[in-house]
Every structure is written in C-alpha cells, then in structure tokens.
C-alpha positions as CSV (number, residue, x, y, z in Angstrom):
1,M,0.1,0.1,0.1
2,A,1.4,3.6,-1.0
3,I,2.6,5.5,2.0
4,E,0.0,8.3,1.4
5,H,-2.6,5.5,2.1
6,R,-0.9,4.4,5.4
7,A,-0.3,7.9,6.9
8,H,-2.6,10.8,7.0
9,N,-0.3,13.0,9.5
10,I,3.2,13.3,10.7
11,A,2.5,11.2,13.9
12,Q,1.4,8.4,11.6
13,L,4.4,8.7,9.8
14,R,6.3,8.7,13.1
15,A,4.6,5.4,13.8
16,L,5.6,3.9,10.5
17,A,9.1,5.0,11.1
18,R,9.3,3.5,14.8
19,R,8.2,0.0,13.7
20,R,10.9,0.0,10.6
21,L,14.0,1.1,12.6
22,P,16.3,-0.4,15.0
23,R,15.8,1.1,18.4
24,A,19.1,2.5,18.8
25,I,18.7,4.2,15.1
26,W,15.2,5.6,16.3
27,E,16.5,7.0,19.7
28,F,19.2,8.7,18.1
29,M,16.6,10.4,16.0
30,E,13.9,10.9,18.4
31,R,15.0,11.1,22.1
32,G,16.7,14.0,24.0
33,T,19.0,14.5,26.8
34,E,19.1,13.9,30.6
35,D,15.5,13.3,31.8
36,D,14.3,13.6,27.8
37,L,11.5,16.5,29.0
38,L,12.2,19.2,26.5
39,I,11.3,16.5,23.6
40,G,7.8,16.7,24.8
41,R,7.7,20.3,25.7
42,N,8.6,21.6,22.4
43,P,5.5,20.2,20.7
44,A,3.3,21.1,24.0
45,A,4.3,24.6,24.0
46,L,3.1,24.9,20.5
47,Q,0.1,23.2,21.0
48,S,-0.7,25.5,24.0
49,L,-1.2,28.5,21.7
50,H,-4.6,28.9,20.1
51,L,-5.0,30.6,16.3
52,V,-8.1,32.7,16.7
53,P,-10.3,32.6,13.0
54,R,-11.4,35.5,11.2
55,A,-14.9,35.1,9.8
56,L,-16.6,35.9,6.5
57,R,-13.6,36.6,4.7
58,D,-12.9,35.5,0.8
59,V,-10.0,32.9,1.1
60,S,-10.5,31.2,-2.1
61,A,-7.1,32.2,-3.6
62,R,-4.5,31.3,-1.2
63,S,-0.7,31.0,-1.1
64,A,1.7,30.4,1.4
65,E,4.5,31.7,-1.0
66,I,7.4,33.6,0.7
67,T,10.8,35.1,-0.4
68,L,13.6,33.8,1.5
69,F,17.2,35.1,0.8
70,G,16.2,36.5,-2.3
71,R,14.4,33.3,-3.7
72,R,10.8,32.8,-4.1
73,Q,9.5,29.4,-2.7
74,P,5.8,28.2,-2.6
75,L,6.2,27.2,1.4
76,P,7.7,28.7,4.3
77,L,10.0,25.9,5.0
78,V,13.3,24.7,5.0
79,I,14.7,21.2,5.4
80,A,16.8,21.6,8.8
81,P,20.1,19.8,9.2
82,T,19.6,16.3,10.5
83,G,22.3,13.7,11.0
84,I,22.1,9.8,10.0
85,A,19.6,10.1,7.4
86,D,21.5,7.8,5.5
87,L,21.0,5.3,8.3
88,M,17.1,5.7,7.7
89,W,16.9,4.5,4.4
90,H,19.5,3.6,1.7
91,H,20.8,7.0,0.4
92,G,18.4,8.9,2.7
93,E,20.0,12.2,2.4
94,R,19.7,12.4,-1.3
95,A,15.8,11.3,-0.7
96,I,15.3,14.2,1.4
97,A,16.9,16.7,-0.5
98,S,15.2,15.6,-3.7
99,A,12.0,15.5,-1.9
100,A,12.7,19.2,-0.8
101,A,13.8,20.1,-4.4
102,A,10.2,18.8,-5.8
103,A,8.4,20.9,-2.9
104,G,10.5,23.9,-4.0
105,I,12.3,24.5,-0.4
106,P,15.8,24.6,0.7
107,F,17.7,21.5,2.2
108,T,20.2,21.8,4.6
109,Q,23.3,19.6,4.6
110,T,25.3,18.6,7.8
111,T,29.0,18.8,8.4
112,S,28.8,15.2,9.2
113,S,26.9,14.1,6.1
114,T,27.8,10.9,4.3
115,T,26.7,12.3,0.8
116,S,29.3,14.4,-0.6
117,F,28.5,18.1,-1.5
118,A,28.7,17.5,-5.3
119,N,26.1,14.9,-5.1
120,I,23.5,17.0,-2.8
121,A,24.1,19.7,-5.1
122,K,22.7,17.8,-8.2
123,V,19.4,17.7,-6.2
124,A,19.3,20.0,-4.0
125,T,18.0,22.7,-6.8
126,A,15.6,24.8,-4.6
127,G,18.4,26.0,-2.3
128,H,21.4,24.2,-1.0
129,W,22.3,25.1,2.4
130,M,25.4,23.7,4.5
131,Q,25.4,23.3,8.3
132,M,28.6,23.2,10.2
133,Y,30.1,23.2,13.8
134,L,33.3,24.6,14.3
135,W,36.2,22.0,15.3
136,E,39.1,22.9,17.7
137,R,41.3,22.7,14.6
138,R,39.9,25.8,12.8
139,D,42.0,25.1,9.9
140,L,39.9,22.0,9.0
141,S,36.7,23.5,9.6
142,W,37.9,26.1,6.8
143,Q,38.5,23.4,4.6
144,V,34.8,21.9,4.7
145,L,33.8,25.3,4.3
146,D,35.7,25.9,1.3
147,A,34.5,22.5,-0.2
148,A,30.9,23.6,0.6
149,R,31.4,27.1,-1.3
150,E,33.1,25.4,-4.4
151,N,30.4,23.1,-4.6
152,G,27.8,25.8,-4.8
153,A,26.3,25.9,-1.3
154,D,24.4,29.3,-0.9
155,V,23.6,29.7,2.7
156,L,26.1,28.6,5.7
157,V,24.1,27.7,8.8
158,L,26.6,27.9,11.7
159,T,25.0,25.7,14.8
160,I,26.4,27.5,18.2
161,D,24.2,25.4,20.9
162,T,26.7,22.3,21.1
163,P,29.9,23.6,22.8
164,V,30.4,20.2,24.0
165,W,28.6,16.8,23.5
166,P,25.3,16.5,25.1
167,L,24.3,14.1,28.0
168,R,22.3,11.7,25.7
169,E,22.0,8.9,28.1
170,F,19.5,7.1,26.1
171,N,21.9,6.8,23.2
172,R,24.5,5.3,25.3
173,R,22.2,3.0,26.8
174,A,21.0,1.6,23.4
175,G,24.9,1.5,22.4
176,M,24.7,4.2,19.7
177,S,27.4,6.8,19.3
178,N,28.7,9.0,16.6
179,P,30.8,7.9,15.0
180,I,29.1,4.5,15.4
181,R,31.1,2.0,17.5
182,P,30.1,-1.7,16.6
183,N,29.1,-3.5,20.0
184,A,26.9,-6.4,21.0
185,R,24.1,-4.4,21.9
186,L,24.0,-2.5,18.7
187,V,24.2,-5.5,16.7
188,G,21.7,-7.3,18.4
189,D,19.2,-4.6,17.9
190,F,19.9,-4.6,14.2
191,L,19.5,-8.1,14.0
192,R,15.8,-7.4,15.2
193,R,15.0,-5.5,12.3
194,P,15.9,-7.9,9.2
195,R,14.0,-5.6,6.7
196,W,15.6,-2.6,7.6
197,L,19.0,-4.5,7.9
198,A,18.6,-5.8,4.5
199,G,17.5,-2.8,2.6
200,V,19.7,-0.2,4.1
201,M,23.0,-1.8,5.6
202,G,22.7,-4.7,3.3
203,R,22.6,-2.4,0.2
204,Y,25.5,-0.3,1.5
205,M,27.5,-3.5,2.2
206,L,27.0,-4.6,-1.5
207,A,27.6,-1.6,-3.3
208,G,31.3,-1.5,-1.2
209,G,30.8,-0.8,2.3
210,L,29.1,1.3,4.9
211,P,28.7,5.4,4.3
212,Q,31.4,7.6,5.3
213,F,31.6,11.1,6.3
214,A,31.9,12.3,2.8
215,N,33.1,15.9,3.3
216,Y,35.6,15.6,6.1
217,P,39.4,16.4,5.3
218,A,41.6,13.8,4.2
219,E,43.7,13.5,7.2
220,V,40.7,13.4,9.5
221,G,39.4,10.1,8.2
222,G,35.8,9.3,7.5
223,K,34.7,6.2,8.9
224,V,31.1,6.3,10.6
225,T,32.1,3.2,12.5
226,G,35.6,4.3,14.0
227,K,37.0,6.9,15.7
228,V,37.4,10.2,13.7
229,A,40.8,11.9,14.3
230,R,41.4,15.7,15.3
231,V,37.8,16.6,15.0
232,A,35.5,17.8,17.9
233,N,33.0,20.5,18.4
234,S,35.1,23.3,19.8
235,A,34.4,24.9,23.6
236,S,35.8,27.8,22.4
237,V,33.8,29.2,19.7
238,D,33.1,32.7,20.4
239,W,31.9,35.9,18.3
240,K,35.3,36.3,16.8
241,D,34.8,33.1,14.9
242,V,31.5,34.5,13.5
243,D,33.6,37.4,12.3
244,E,35.8,35.2,10.7
245,L,33.1,33.3,8.9
246,R,31.5,36.3,7.7
247,R,35.1,37.3,6.2
248,R,35.4,33.6,4.6
249,W,31.8,33.1,3.5
250,P,30.5,35.0,0.6
251,G,27.1,33.8,0.9
252,K,24.1,34.1,3.4
253,L,25.1,33.3,7.0
254,V,22.8,32.3,9.6
255,V,23.5,31.7,13.2
256,K,21.5,28.6,14.5
257,G,20.6,27.9,18.2
258,L,20.1,31.4,19.8
259,L,17.4,31.5,22.7
260,H,18.2,34.9,24.2
261,P,17.3,38.4,22.8
262,D,20.8,39.8,23.8
263,D,22.4,37.4,21.8
264,A,20.2,37.9,18.4
265,R,21.1,41.7,19.0
266,R,24.8,40.9,19.1
267,A,24.5,38.6,16.2
268,L,23.3,41.7,14.1
269,D,26.6,43.6,15.1
270,H,28.6,40.7,13.5
271,G,27.0,41.0,10.2
272,V,24.7,37.7,10.2
273,D,22.1,37.5,7.5
274,G,19.7,35.3,9.4
275,I,19.0,34.0,13.1
276,A,17.5,30.5,13.8
277,V,15.5,30.1,17.2
278,S,16.3,26.9,17.9
279,N,17.0,24.5,20.8
280,H,18.2,21.7,18.7
281,G,15.0,20.1,18.5
282,G,15.2,19.3,22.5
283,R,18.2,16.9,21.8
284,N,21.2,19.3,23.5
285,F,20.1,20.6,26.9
286,D,17.0,19.3,28.6
287,S,16.4,22.5,30.8
288,S,16.5,24.8,27.7
289,P,13.0,26.4,27.2
290,P,10.6,25.4,24.4
291,A,11.9,27.4,21.4
292,I,8.6,28.9,20.7
293,H,8.8,30.6,24.1
294,A,11.9,32.4,23.1
295,L,10.8,33.3,19.5
296,P,8.8,36.6,20.5
297,A,11.5,38.2,22.4
298,I,14.0,37.5,19.4
299,V,11.5,39.0,17.1
300,D,11.2,42.1,19.1
301,A,14.8,42.2,19.5
302,V,16.1,42.3,15.7
303,A,13.0,44.4,14.9
304,G,13.2,43.2,11.1
305,R,16.8,44.0,10.6
306,T,17.7,40.3,10.1
307,T,15.7,37.0,8.7
308,V,14.5,35.0,11.8
309,L,14.0,31.1,11.3
310,F,12.1,29.1,13.7
311,D,12.5,25.4,14.8
312,S,12.0,22.7,17.4
313,G,8.5,20.9,17.7
314,V,6.8,21.2,14.6
315,R,4.5,18.5,13.8
316,R,1.6,20.1,12.2
317,G,1.0,23.0,9.2
318,A,-0.7,24.7,12.2
319,D,2.4,25.0,14.0
320,V,4.2,26.5,11.1
321,L,1.5,29.3,11.1
322,K,1.9,29.8,14.9
323,A,5.5,30.4,14.2
324,I,5.0,33.1,11.3
325,A,2.1,34.7,13.4
326,L,5.0,35.3,16.2
327,G,7.1,36.8,13.6
328,A,9.2,33.8,12.1
329,D,9.9,34.5,8.5
330,A,10.3,30.6,7.9
331,V,10.4,27.4,9.5
332,M,12.9,24.8,9.6
333,I,11.6,21.1,10.1
334,G,13.7,18.1,10.6
335,R,12.1,15.1,12.4
336,A,9.0,15.2,10.1
337,T,10.9,14.4,6.9
338,L,13.3,12.0,8.7
339,Y,9.9,10.0,9.8
340,G,8.8,10.1,6.1
341,C,12.2,9.1,4.8
342,A,12.6,6.2,7.5
343,A,9.2,4.8,6.5
344,G,9.3,5.1,2.7
345,G,12.4,6.9,1.4
346,E,12.0,9.7,-1.0
347,A,8.2,9.1,-1.4
348,G,7.9,9.1,2.4
349,A,10.0,12.4,2.7
350,A,8.0,14.1,0.0
351,H,4.5,12.8,1.6
352,A,5.8,14.6,4.9
353,L,5.9,17.7,2.8
354,Q,2.9,17.4,0.9
355,L,1.0,16.7,4.4
356,L,2.6,19.9,6.0
357,A,1.8,21.8,2.7
358,N,-2.0,20.7,2.9
359,E,-2.3,21.4,6.5
360,I,-0.7,24.9,6.1
361,N,-3.3,25.7,3.3
362,V,-6.4,24.7,5.2
363,A,-5.2,26.5,8.3
364,M,-5.0,29.6,6.2
365,A,-8.3,29.2,5.0
366,M,-9.8,28.4,8.5
367,L,-8.0,31.6,9.9
368,G,-9.4,33.6,7.3
369,I,-6.2,34.5,5.2
370,T,-4.9,34.3,1.7
371,R,-1.2,35.4,2.4
372,L,1.2,34.7,5.1
373,G,1.9,38.2,5.6
374,E,-1.3,38.8,7.0
375,L,-0.4,36.9,10.1
376,D,0.4,38.6,13.2
377,R,0.3,38.1,16.9
378,T,-3.5,39.1,16.9
379,F,-4.3,35.6,15.7
380,L,-2.8,33.8,18.8
381,L,-4.6,33.0,22.1
382,P,-2.6,31.1,24.7
383,V,-4.5,28.4,26.5
384,G,-6.2,30.0,29.7
385,E,-6.2,33.4,28.7
386,A,-9.3,35.4,28.8
387,M,-10.8,36.1,25.4
388,Q,-10.0,39.7,24.6
389,M,-11.0,42.0,21.6
390,R,-7.8,43.0,20.1
391,T,-7.3,45.6,17.4
C-alpha cells in the first residue's frame, strides 16, 4: 500500500518509522538528553497556543509563498540539518534533498553528512544550504567551508548550541554513538529489524561498504564506524569566529541555536543574515526553554533587521503558522521528513512535505487569510487566557 494511504499526518509517519527502525537508530533521532523532557515540551508549547479564526473573508485564492534570502519558494519551510538520514533509508540524505527540491524548498546538509556536497548539489535545486560546527582545529573547519562553497552551497548555517557533546543517556544505553562503534547491543538491535538491515546496511555492503563522512578533510578520516581523528566540537567558539566566517563566506550566513534576545542583537553586530531560534529539537540541553517561548522576544529584539527562522517541535502545518504569527520568516523542519524517509524513502519524505503543505493551506483558509503576510500576534491566543478583543 502506498505511503500516502498509510499515513494521514506526521504522527502516523512517525509510527511507521518507529516500527521499521532499530531501537538505537530510532532513539538517536527521537530522544533528547538527561530526563528527556524538552522533547515533549517543544510540541506541547506549540499546542498551548490557539489560533483565532477571522470569519466571512474570501479565502478562495490562497498562497503560502514566501521570499527567503532573495529566492521565491511556495512554502515557508526549510529542511533543517539532520544527521544519519543515510541510516534511515538507503541514500536517505539524497532522498530528502530530492523531496525538498520537488517541493521547492531548501535542503540543509550537515557537516557530518555521508553524501558528498557535489552529490547533494545535483538534487538540491531549490536551495542548497550547508550546516557546520566549528572544530578545535579551525583550519580543518575552513577546509569543509571551502568545499561547500566550491560545490555551490548558497547559505551557511553555523550551529552554536553544542559547545560540548550533550548528555544523551538514552543513546549510550542503546549502544549508539557518533561515530558509530559496533558492539553486541547494537548488533543485536540491528538483527531484530531484518527488513531495515537488508534494505539499508545490506545494500551499502553490496555496493562497497558502509557510508563515510563524505566531506571531512582527508587527514581526518571518514569512517562512521570508527574513531574520527582530530575533530571535536569546540568549546572555545565565540563571536570572533562568527567574524571570521563572515570574512570567509560570501553567501548568506545564519546562526542557529539562539534563545536569548541579547544574543540575537549581538548577532546583528557581527553581520549575520539570519538567526534560527532553536533548541536543537530538544536534543541538547534538557533545561532549555521551548523554542517557541523564546521566539517573540528575539523577533522584537531584531526588529526586522535580519531574517528569523524557527525550529523545534513542529508537527503540524498549524504549528508553522503559529511561528509565523509570532514573527518568524520561515520554519525549519527536521524530524517530519526523517520520519517520512525512514518509513518510505524519497516518497515518504515527499509525503511528509505534502501533509504539511496541505495543513498549512487548510489552516490559512480556516483563519481567514490568503497570504502569510497577513498573520500577526492578534491571531494567537494562549491556552487559559481570557478571550479579549484586540485591534
């Protein structure tokens, strides 16, 4: 049965993905840190906002189109940087990038991608963004940066919310790490999912071996199943590094992972083109606030002087509209297309985007708007707040 007949929303795609994936791979994608609370708080915080419809408006012609960094696109979405997509499905990164291109939205490739920049560039025709962390060996980071530029990446996304490796206790218990280190627990887990094992790992082995970190410098090495030499996220990254990136990178520069308005103001002083309000999807620091709670203050702080992106917790098209009503220019989605990819490859990722696109379209009609620019905070009502007329 085609995936569109088996999943009618992102939650059902999630259930299909969970049934297909080994526990360790699933939890690496799905779970958070420490007590695993923020993972649930992100979507709950979005659900706690109500959208207030406006009645008797002609909504027969609607468009969710936006212009993002000078490029027109039909949806206010960007594929967020997400790791290990190639373990969700055979060549899963390329599958998601292709689905994004078909939907007319950008795809963000990660530093730890197991697909080459050149390979993704061939399919990410609606925008090829590149995400990076900065390593202690900055010279190695600059090599990755140069390779991304040479292969046509047009937006650089610097993730700044991971100065050290997070306390992902669930991953350790499942025997999962990055890079992956084979162990009895992990092998046993993989064997319990024979369909996934044959369709993903088996196909890689038949084609010459497991995926490699395709874009790491030669002296680093690239095995996903062994120790990667000389690279680690740097705890010394500061605003001087943003200045250096701004000097080296000719395209658009986005800083991802800001949650405080003071940091957003400071980012403006260092020449960024965009800010992504994000708590890493709840995967990094369990005591962080839900990202949607941080969004309004950051929007107010930058006051239209830079592009504001939002991510963390989006599961419905209405969630996208809530973020835009609070001032976001576009929304990054990660798990939604990973669920789709894990459940059905490129067709599954495309279906995830189609579900969100349809939900956005229906929600716009219900709200009484025909363009996203009509949204503002008067359309929002927090749960428990007395209904008041606002003008």
